[in-house]
N, C-alpha and C positions, 0 to 999 in steps of 0.2 A: 451560507456555509452548508446548509442542508441540501441545497440544490447541487452544489459541487460534489458532495459525498454520494448523492443519489446517482448522478451521472457516472462517477468513477466506479461505484459499486456495480452498476449495471454493466458497464463495459468489462470490468474485471471478471464478472461471473458469466456473462453471455457473449463476450467478445465484441470486437477484437481487443485483446489485452493491451496492445500497443496504444490504443486510444485512451485507455485509463491512465497510462503513464504520461501521455501528452497532456491530458487534462491536469494531472498533478503538477507538471512543470508550469502550466499557465496559472494555476492556483498559487503556486509559490511566487511566481513573478509579480502577481498582483498583490502580494503581501498577506494573503490569507494564512492563518496558522493551521497546521495540521493537527487533527485530533485522533483519538483512538480509532474511530470509524474509518478515517482516511488511511491510516497506517494498515489496518486490517485489509482493506480493499486493495491497496496498491501492492502489498506484500503477496496477496493471493494472485494478483496479475503477474507479478514477477515469477511466481511459481508456475503459473500456467504457460508462460512463454520461456521458462528456464533461463531467465536473465539473472544469473548469479551475481554479477557485479552490481547491478542496480539494487538487487535484494540486499547485498551487503551494505551498500550505501544507506539504504532506507533503515536497515537494522541499526546502524551506527547513529543515524539521525533520530530514530525513535528513542534510543538510550539518551542521547544529548537533550532531547525534549522532555525527558522524565517519564517515558512510558515503559521503562525497563521492568517495572513491577506489575504492569498491566497483564493479567492472565490472558485476556482475549488477543492482545497483540502478540504475546508469546506463543499462543496456540497457532496463530497464523504463520509464525516462523517455522514451526515444525510440521504442520499439517501436510503440505505438499511434499516435503522430504520423505515423510512416512509412506506416502503413496507411490513413491518411485521404486 
């Protein structure tokens, strides 16, 4: 799990953001659960590439997975929007 999050976080922060989202899909297909670190990274990747639809999907999935009360996940939802 740590390796997945490290790779996703690196691509989300330093690019290309699309690679972070591809890794997320691979992670999900292999059955790994997403945690707060995963959501933070991929939501930042969505913000970097302005992928609103994927961001909305991940926001809904984060709520479904019980991360709606996580302050750090919530901050990643508003951080990129604030900078635009």
